[in-house]
VOTIZA-157739 format. One record per residue (C-alpha): residue in three letters; x, y, z. Coordinates in nm, 2 decimals. Layout:
   bake     east    north       up
    ALA        X        Y        Z
...
# end
This chain:
   bake     east    north       up
    MET    14.09    11.26    10.64
    ARG    14.21    11.10    10.96
    ARG    14.26    11.32    11.28
    ALA    14.38    11.10    11.58
    ASN    14.09    10.82    11.63
    ALA    13.85    11.04    11.42
    ILE    13.75    11.00    11.07
    PHE    13.65    11.26    10.84
    GLY    13.48    11.21    10.49
    ALA    13.27    11.32    10.22
    ARG    13.08    11.13     9.95
    ALA    12.90    11.16     9.65
    GLU    12.68    10.90     9.45
    ARG    12.42    10.75     9.26
    ALA    12.36    10.35     9.37
    LEU    12.16    10.12     9.32
    ALA    12.02    10.07     9.67
    SER    11.84     9.73     9.86
    THR    11.55     9.81    10.03
    ASN    11.62     9.46    10.20
    ASP    11.55     9.42    10.58
    PHE    11.75     9.21    10.83
    VAL    11.98     9.10    10.58
    PRO    12.25     8.82    10.73
    PRO    12.61     8.91    10.70
    PHE    12.75     8.76    10.35
    ALA    12.41     8.82    10.20
    ASP    12.42     9.14    10.06
    ASP    12.48     9.11     9.72
    PRO    12.27     8.83     9.49
    GLY    12.60     8.83     9.26
    LEU    12.62     8.50     9.05
    SER    12.26     8.35     9.15
    ALA    12.11     8.66     8.98
    LEU    12.35     8.70     8.65
    PHE    12.33     8.31     8.56
    SER    11.94     8.19     8.76
    SER    11.72     8.53     8.78
    LEU    11.73     8.45     9.13
    ASP    11.75     8.81     9.27
    ASN    11.58     8.79     9.60
    PHE    11.64     9.22     9.66
    ASP    11.42     9.53     9.60
    TYR    11.59     9.82     9.50
    VAL    11.62    10.24     9.49
    ASP    11.79    10.47     9.27
    ARG    11.94    10.69     9.56
    ARG    12.14    10.97     9.45
    SER    12.33    11.12     9.76
    ALA    12.59    11.38     9.87
    THR    12.65    11.34    10.21
    PHE    12.96    11.41    10.50
    SER    13.05    11.21    10.79
    VAL    13.27    11.13    11.09
    ALA    13.35    10.82    11.26
    ARG    13.56    10.76    11.54
    VAL    13.75    10.44    11.69
    LEU    13.65    10.37    12.05
    GLY    13.98    10.25    12.19
    SER    14.00     9.99    11.91
    LEU    13.83     9.84    11.62
    ASP    13.75     9.57    11.78
    ARG    13.58     9.72    12.12
    GLY    13.34     9.96    11.88
    LEU    13.30    10.24    11.63
    ALA    13.08    10.48    11.64
    SER    13.02    10.72    11.37
    ALA    12.75    11.02    11.22
    GLN    12.68    11.12    10.88
    VAL    12.44    11.43    10.73
    GLY    12.34    11.47    10.34
    LEU    12.12    11.52    10.14
    VAL    11.93    11.25     9.97
    SER    11.71    11.13     9.68
    ASP    11.52    10.84     9.62
    HIS    11.36    10.74     9.25
    ALA    11.16    10.44     9.15
    GLU    11.42    10.15     8.98
    ARG    11.23     9.96     8.70
    THR    11.37     9.61     8.56
    ARG    11.61     9.68     8.31
    ILE    11.73     9.32     8.27
    LEU    11.48     9.04     8.16
    ARG    11.61     8.71     8.32
    GLY    11.95     8.58     8.37
    LEU    12.17     8.41     8.10
    PHE    12.01     8.08     8.20
    GLY    11.70     8.15     8.42
    ALA    11.35     8.06     8.30
    GLU    11.19     8.35     8.47
    ASP    11.17     8.68     8.45
    PHE    11.36     8.90     8.74
    ARG    11.07     8.99     8.99
    SER    10.98     9.35     9.01
    ASN    11.11     9.59     9.28
    ARG    10.86     9.68     9.46
    GLY    10.71    10.06     9.51
    VAL    10.90    10.38     9.67
    ASP    10.80    10.71     9.72
    GLU    10.97    10.93     9.52
    GLY    11.15    11.23     9.70
    THR    11.46    11.45     9.81
    SER    11.50    11.48    10.18
    ILE    11.82    11.61    10.45
    VAL    11.94    11.26    10.59
    TYR    12.12    11.29    10.98
    SER    12.18    10.91    11.08
    ALA    12.40    10.77    11.39
    ASP    12.56    10.46    11.42
    LEU    12.72    10.30    11.75
    GLU    12.89     9.93    11.67
    LEU    13.04     9.73    12.00
    HIS    13.24     9.43    11.92
    PRO    13.19     9.49    11.48
    ASN    13.41     9.18    11.43
    VAL    13.08     8.97    11.61
    THR    12.83     9.16    11.44
    GLY    12.93     9.17    11.06
    GLU    13.11     8.96    10.82
    PHE    13.43     8.82    11.07
    VAL    13.29     8.56    11.28
    GLN    13.48     8.61    11.62
    PRO    13.38     8.45    11.92
    GLY    13.16     8.68    12.20
    ILE    12.88     8.89    12.24
    GLY    12.82     9.20    12.01
    ALA    12.58     9.47    11.94
    ARG    12.49     9.71    11.65
    ALA    12.27    10.09    11.70
    HIS    12.14    10.27    11.40
    VAL    11.95    10.60    11.38
    GLU    11.80    10.80    11.11
    ALA    11.57    11.08    11.00
    GLY    11.47    11.23    10.70
    ARG    11.32    11.55    10.64
    GLY    11.19    11.71    10.33
    ASP    11.00    11.57    10.02
    LEU    10.96    11.23    10.27
    ASP    10.96    11.26    10.60
    TRP    11.05    10.96    10.84
    THR    11.24    10.84    11.13
    ARG    11.35    10.46    11.16
    SER    11.58    10.32    11.48
    GLU    11.70     9.98    11.46
    LEU    11.95     9.75    11.73
    ARG    12.08     9.38    11.63
    ILE    12.27     9.18    11.90
    THR    12.47     8.88    11.80
    GLY    12.63     8.63    11.98
    ARG    12.88     8.39    11.91
    LYS    13.03     8.04    12.04
    TYR    13.26     7.79    11.89
    PHE    13.27     7.42    12.03
    GLY    13.57     7.30    11.83
    PRO    13.40     7.22    11.54
    LEU    13.06     7.32    11.61
    SER    12.94     7.70    11.63
    VAL    12.61     7.82    11.75
    VAL    12.54     8.12    11.69
    THR    12.18     8.38    11.81
    GLN    12.07     8.69    11.68
    ALA    11.79     8.95    11.74
    GLU    11.72     9.23    11.61
    GLY    11.44     9.49    11.57
    GLY    11.34     9.80    11.45
    LEU    11.06    10.11    11.43
    VAL    10.98    10.37    11.19
    ALA    10.78    10.68    11.28
    GLY    10.62    10.93    11.07
    ASP    10.28    11.08    11.01
    SER    10.32    10.94    10.60
    PRO    10.66    10.72    10.59
    PRO    10.84    10.63    10.28
    PRO    10.74    10.28    10.21
    GLN    11.08    10.16    10.11
    GLN    11.15    10.24    10.47
    LEU    10.92    10.01    10.62
    PHE    11.07     9.69    10.77
    GLU    10.99     9.35    10.52
    LEU    11.02     8.96    10.64
    GLY    10.99     8.67    10.45
    GLY    11.18     8.51    10.20
    ASP    11.59     8.33    10.17
    GLN    11.75     8.59    10.42
    SER    11.45     8.59    10.67
    LEU    11.21     8.36    10.77
    PRO    11.22     8.12    10.47
    GLY    11.02     7.91    10.53
    TYR    10.75     8.16    10.38
    ASP    10.69     8.34    10.10
    TYR    10.96     8.64     9.93
    LYS    10.86     8.95    10.22
    GLU    10.52     8.85    10.25
    PHE    10.48     9.03    10.63
    VAL    10.56     9.42    10.62
    GLY    10.55     9.64    10.96
    ASP    10.67     9.98    11.05
    ARG    10.77     9.81    11.37
    ALA    10.91     9.44    11.35
    ALA    11.15     9.18    11.49
    LEU    11.37     8.86    11.43
    PHE    11.50     8.65    11.60
    ARG    11.72     8.37    11.48
    VAL    11.94     8.05    11.61
    PHE    12.13     7.83    11.44
    ALA    12.45     7.58    11.46
    SER    12.66     7.44    11.21
    TYR    12.86     7.15    11.25
    ARG    13.20     7.16    11.03
    LEU    13.27     6.77    10.88
    ASN    13.66     6.84    10.85
    ILE    13.72     6.73    10.50
    TRP    13.81     6.86    10.16
    GLN    13.95     7.14    10.33
    ARG    14.23     7.24    10.12
    PRO    14.22     7.45     9.81
    ARG    14.23     7.27     9.50
    ARG    14.37     7.37     9.14
    VAL    14.15     7.43     8.81
    TRP    14.40     7.53     8.56
    ARG    14.72     7.67     8.65
    ASN    14.72     7.93     8.86
    PHE    14.33     7.93     8.97
    LEU    14.28     7.79     9.22
    MET    13.95     7.67     9.38
    PRO    13.84     7.73     9.73
    GLY    13.84     7.38     9.98
    LEU    13.46     7.28     9.97
    SER    13.48     7.29    10.36
    PRO    13.10     7.11    10.38
    GLY    12.89     7.07    10.73
    ILE    12.59     7.07    10.86
    ALA    12.37     7.30    10.92
    GLY    12.00     7.39    11.15
    SER    11.83     7.72    11.22
    VAL    11.53     7.79    11.35
    GLN    11.36     8.15    11.32
    GLY    11.08     8.35    11.42
    GLY    10.97     8.70    11.31
    TRP    10.68     8.97    11.41
    SER    10.57     9.27    11.25
    GLU    10.27     9.52    11.30
    LEU    10.13     9.86    11.08
    SER    10.03    10.06    11.42
    SER     9.93    10.38    11.25
    PRO     9.71    10.45    10.90
    GLY    10.02    10.62    10.79
    ALA    10.23    10.33    10.79
    ILE     9.90    10.13    10.64
    ALA     9.89    10.32    10.39
    ALA    10.27    10.30    10.31
    ALA    10.26     9.99    10.29
    ALA     9.97     9.94    10.02
    ARG    10.22    10.19     9.83
    LEU    10.48     9.96     9.89
    THR    10.28     9.64     9.69
    SER    10.44     9.65     9.28
    PRO    10.16     9.51     9.01
    GLY    10.16     9.13     9.00
    LEU    10.29     9.09     9.34
    PRO    10.11     8.95     9.64
    VAL    10.03     9.23     9.88
    ALA    10.26     9.20    10.24
    VAL    10.06     9.19    10.54
    PRO    10.17     9.23    10.91
    THR    10.24     8.90    11.10
    ASN     9.92     8.90    11.31
    GLY    10.13     8.74    11.58
    ALA    10.48     8.60    11.60
    VAL    10.55     8.38    11.33
    ALA    10.79     8.09    11.31
    THR    11.02     7.86    11.08
    ALA    11.30     7.63    11.09
    GLY    11.55     7.49    10.82
    VAL    11.80     7.23    10.81
    GLY    12.06     7.15    10.55
    LEU    12.45     7.12    10.39
    THR    12.68     7.41    10.41
    PHE    13.00     7.47    10.19
    PHE    13.29     7.66    10.17
    SER    13.27     7.72    10.56
    ASP    12.94     7.82    10.63
    MET    12.93     8.07    10.32
    ILE    12.68     7.93    10.11
    HIS    12.40     7.66    10.24
    PHE    12.14     7.46    10.05
    GLY    11.86     7.29    10.27
    VAL    11.50     7.29    10.33
    ALA    11.30     7.49    10.53
    ARG    10.88     7.54    10.65
    PRO    10.66     7.74    10.92
    ILE    10.68     7.54    11.20
    ASP    10.37     7.76    11.38
    ARG    10.12     7.65    11.12
    ALA    10.11     7.32    10.91
    ALA    10.27     7.35    10.56
    ARG    10.54     7.18    10.28
    LEU    10.89     7.17    10.32
    LYS    11.04     7.48    10.09
    PHE    11.35     7.43     9.90
    VAL    11.62     7.69    10.03
    ALA    11.96     7.82     9.90
    GLY    12.15     8.15    10.03
    PHE    12.45     8.27    10.23
    GLY    12.57     8.17    10.55
    THR    12.38     7.92    10.78
    ALA    12.04     8.07    10.85
    PHE    11.79     7.84    10.67
# end
């Protein structure tokens, strides 16, 4: 329901919700990589919810958007139901541990210039702040802030992004902790190698479009393939996390599933760098990355966007 600049809504759903953190735009769906190759760099929780929300446009959608939500949310562990993808040589990894329970959840969001911070690639500076609190079987308060800057110099684009967050609570659920490491954040390190109830991530990446193969091509009849639009890209990422309380340390221990390594805090800042090729106007990338705060081998990385 819409009234003036406010939009009211109600929703009931059961969702396979991702517990990943600091996910870049376009990277929140494993899509074909999971279907064909068993590559699914996400963990999930079976989340059932009934919520009421209100959103208000701050002058225009380009200027800003504020929203608030309240509802009943129930989290349950989700097991891996399919062994592997169609052509995968390895099994899907197990989902990480979660605390189960039902809580009343309140949340609020404020976005400034969402066309910069979201999936649109408008130049400028944008920001997003998110605060949520759960009260019931699971108690926590989680706050996040993201600031994004984007600039174009002809075929060269440069993006900087800083984000951080903290989780408060005597015994926060492990699915609310922040995890770093892998293709989506600090790709030179192993998948979700680091964890914390406080965390920060800084990214800067640049890409240069080669200005070739931009036109769509007809594959068969009316089926068209988008232009390949290749480019060269590189990025540097720095991250930090800590477990600041006994409750957070206990939650991190519950996060680990059998067969998975135990995630730890970063114990200071860590950093990675990567370089490679992008395709489909920086939609996906392939390249190599490695930590730069210690000696390590290059790792092959692939994913969405230009953040290696």
